[in-house]
C-alpha positions in Angstrom: 7.1 73.3 34.9 7.6 70.7 37.7 9.4 73.2 39.8 6.5 75.7 39.5 4.0 73.0 40.5 6.2 71.9 43.4 6.6 75.5 44.5 2.8 76.1 44.3 2.2 72.9 46.3 4.6 73.8 49.1 3.2 77.4 49.3 -0.4 76.0 49.5 0.6 73.5 52.2 2.3 76.2 54.3 -0.7 78.5 53.9 -3.1 75.8 55.0 -0.9 74.7 57.9 -0.6 78.2 59.3 -3.1 79.2 61.9 -5.6 81.9 60.9 -5.4 84.6 63.5 -8.3 86.9 63.0 -7.9 89.3 65.9 -4.9 90.5 67.9 -4.3 93.0 70.7 -1.1 94.0 72.5 -1.0 95.5 75.9 2.1 97.4 76.9 1.4 98.8 80.4 -0.2 97.6 83.6 -4.0 98.1 83.8 -4.1 99.0 80.1 -6.9 96.9 78.6 -7.4 95.2 75.2 -10.4 93.3 73.8 -11.2 90.7 71.2 -14.6 89.9 69.8 -14.1 86.5 68.0 -17.0 84.0 67.5 -19.5 83.7 70.3 -17.4 85.3 73.0 -16.2 88.9 73.8 -13.0 89.1 75.8 -11.4 91.9 77.8 -7.8 91.4 79.0 -5.3 93.4 81.2 -2.3 92.7 83.4 -0.7 93.9 86.6 2.8 93.2 87.9 3.0 90.1 90.1 5.5 88.4 92.3 9.0 88.0 90.8 9.2 89.0 87.2 5.7 87.7 86.3 2.8 89.6 85.0 -0.6 88.5 86.2 -2.8 88.5 83.2 -6.6 88.5 83.7 -9.0 87.8 80.8 -12.7 87.9 81.1 -14.8 86.1 78.5 -18.5 86.9 78.1 -20.9 85.0 75.8 -22.6 87.2 73.3 -25.8 85.2 73.6 -26.0 85.8 77.4 -24.9 83.5 80.2 -22.3 83.8 82.9 -18.9 85.3 82.1 -15.7 83.3 82.8 -12.4 84.7 84.1 -9.0 83.3 83.4 -6.0 84.5 85.5 -2.5 83.4 84.6 1.1 84.4 85.5 3.4 84.9 82.5 7.2 85.3 82.8 9.1 86.9 80.0 9.0 84.7 76.9 6.0 82.6 78.1 3.1 81.7 75.8 0.0 79.6 76.2 -3.0 78.8 74.0 -6.4 77.4 74.9 -10.1 77.5 74.1 -12.8 78.3 76.6 -14.9 75.4 78.1 -18.2 75.0 76.4 -17.2 77.1 73.3 -15.8 75.2 70.4 -14.9 78.4 68.7 -11.6 80.2 68.6 -8.3 79.2 70.2 -6.9 82.1 72.3 -3.1 82.6 72.4 -1.4 84.7 75.1 2.3 85.6 74.9 4.6 87.9 76.8 7.7 89.7 75.5 9.2 92.1 78.0 6.4 94.4 79.2 4.1 93.5 76.3 1.4 90.9 76.4 -0.1 90.0 73.0 -3.4 88.1 72.8 -4.7 86.7 69.6 -7.6 84.5 68.5 -7.3 81.7 66.0 -10.4 80.6 64.2 -9.2 77.1 63.2 -9.3 74.3 65.8 -6.5 71.8 66.4 -5.4 69.3 68.9 -1.9 69.7 70.3 -0.2 67.2 72.7 1.7 70.0 74.3 -1.4 72.1 74.9 -2.4 72.9 78.5 -4.5 70.2 80.3 -7.4 71.1 82.5 -7.3 69.5 85.9 -10.2 68.6 88.2 -9.7 71.8 90.2 -10.1 73.9 87.0 -6.5 74.9 86.7 -4.4 74.6 83.5 -1.1 72.8 83.5 1.6 72.4 80.8 5.0 70.9 81.2 4.4 70.2 84.8 3.6 73.7 86.1 0.4 75.6 86.8 -0.4 78.2 84.1 -3.8 79.5 85.0 -7.0 79.2 86.9 -10.4 79.3 85.2 -13.7 79.9 86.8 -17.0 81.8 86.9 -16.8 85.4 88.0 
């Protein structure tokens, strides 16, 4: 009986601790586009090959209620991943990850704070672990 209760408690804890990804798209070729429509933002994303082994990923976010779209451009090496939310929108957390020639983008509905998350600098760029990840700005 105690074992069943403990198992149920552990399972419930794991379920509650796991992020809730509600949408996901994977892009497997340059210029191929994907889109997400989570919360108050619509997003379109694509990549092109960049210097070295990086892929330059461009994501454009447009508010559903009107307003100016914002564009994020980031370079991802194989195995890189980054997650952030858009300024002024308390909604979803967007996660970008690269594996080989595939870039997967997902949106997470829950919000959380993470000490290792990218930090926005005064110039609008994002940094994590001492290197620039992306630039964010109006279109």
